[in-house]
C-alpha positions, 0 to 999 in steps of 0.5 A: 500500500505504501506510506500512509499519511495523516493531514491536519489541514491547510495552514497559511504563512507569509510564504503562502498555503501549506498542507500540514501533515502528521509529524510536523511535515508540511507541503508548500503549494504553488499554482499549477502544481498537481495535487493528488492523493488517495484515501486508504481502501477499507479505512474509516474517518476517526476523530482527531481528538482535542487540545492535542490529545487523541480521542479516548474512544477513537470515535468515527466521524462523518466524512462530510464533517468539516470539524473532524471531531466527535461531539465530546472532543468538539465540546472540549476543544471549543471550551478552551477557545477564545471564540467561545468567550470562556477565556476572560483573563487572556493577557495577550493583545487582540486586533479587531478587524473588518474583512471583505469576502465579496459585494455585501459580504463584510464581517467583523472579528478579532484575532490575536495580535501575535498571529498577524494576518494569519486568521484573515488568510485562514478565513479567505478574506479577500480584503481587510483592515484593522479597526483597533487593538487592545485587551481581549474583553475590550476587543470583544465589546468592540466586536459586539458594538460593531455587529449591532451598529453596522449590522455586519455578522461575525460569520459568513458561510464558506459556500457564500464565499466560494460563490463570488470568488471567481467574479470579484469586482476590482480592488477599487470597488471592494476598498470603497465598501470596506472603507465606508464601514471603517469610517462609520465604525470610527464615528460610533459612540461606545468604543472601549477606552482601552482599545487603541483605534487603527487607521484605515489601511486595506490589505488585499489577498487577491494575489496571495490566493491566486484569484486573478482570472480564476474560472468559476467552480463546477463542483465542490467535494462533498466528502472523502470516501475510503478508496477514493482519489483526489487529483487535479491541478491547483488553480487557487487557494483561499481559506481552507479551499483548494480550487483544482482543475480536474476531469470534472471541471474546476472542483473546490476541495475544502481541506477541512475534510482531510483530517481523520483519514489515512491518506496515501500517494495516488500510485499506491491506490491506483497504480497510476500517477493520476491525471486529474481524476476525481473518484470522491463524491462531487456536488455539482454547482449550478451557474451562479449557485455557488462555487465555490506526473513523475514520482511523488514527494510524499503525497505531492 
């Protein structure tokens, strides 16, 4: 069968997207590269555990889940997250930001200052600007203020982000939209005194994601299955999504579907290098409904 790998998902750094593997290894991704792997025949997807610990029962997880955790491990993981509002005494400073994903799709959020823009890359934010920085609870209060006053959410579904990725307006149009919200936010009363305001300085990720000239997606991988194969040419990556040119057209692979499976090189599954074939379930996307060679080094 060949060597078996476990993937912990897509990570973003200043150098671009990297697929992270068990044991600390990473595969840097570049446009035009062939991405190909197989799911071990007869295998099953198991819970990845919580807080760095393995799942005590090795619970099975649905192939369609983007969380890769059983109910109990998901509860434990969330109980120690900033997003769950259970950590009130975190001494680290936090940024408050506005992120733009498409026309009319702007969200407000917070992220640790030490993380820089990593959180925005992980979410697939096309353009963003900082609003301020300060203690965690002050950042939380500012986030709630902005959600209520500006009527912007703190979450946008990935399906909606994928739907507009290949048809984004120019930089000027998206900067205008986020600039107007930034200005409105600056005029609001009720900002926490301990939060230092930040000027409007938009950052654009179009080039980082490879979105220029991106073709609309024809489908999205619904789940991985035992014995299935994913193979295609990498066109772009945004957030957890890889846009691949395959025999099924342009297909989006949400890399959050990978953790919990045992994966191997395509040659170990099919005896061939893979030529853009997809043998995992792909959900076709109607137009406008959402979009979403050689010896391998490891899986790539």
